[in-house]
N, C-alpha and C positions, 0 to 999 in steps of 0.2 A: 801091176801098177808101174807106171813110168817113173824114172828117177829124174829129178830136176837138178840141173847143174847150177846151183845158186851163185857160183863164181863167174858165170858167163851169161847172166840175164841181161836183156837189152836195157839200155838207159831210158828212163821215162822222159822223153823229149817231145814236148808238145806245146803249142800255142793254144791252150784250151779256150781262150776268150777272143781269139783272132785279132789281138791288138796289133800284131805286126802289119796287118793290112792298113792300119791307120797312120803308119809312120811314113815320113818322107824317105827318099832314097838315101840321103845322108844319115838319117837316124837308123835306117835298116842296116846300112853298112856298119855303123857303130855297134849295133846289137849283135851282128855276126862276129865282130871282133871280140866283144865281151864273152859271147858263147864259146868261141874258140879258146879264149884264155881259161875260162872255167873248165872246159873239157881237158885242157892240158895240165892245169895247175891244181884243180880242186877235185875233179872226179876220181882220179887215181887214189886219193886219200880219204874221200868222204866216208866210205863204209867203215874204215878203221877208226876215224875220228868219232863217228856216231857210236860205234860199239864201245869205244873207250870213254864216251861221255865228255869229249873234249874237242878242241879245234886248234888250228895253228896259233890262235891268239890266247889260248888258255893253257 
């Protein structure tokens, strides 16, 4: 049986409803800015916050 490295799983990153196709270029640029911020500021801590039952605001 293969061992799964749970510390290095890929991030679930998907536009499941294809809403990005409905955005203007300006809105799409903003979306990419928000995603970049989330990746830099939230993703590195999200698992720890989830496991602790908290967030930056609690």
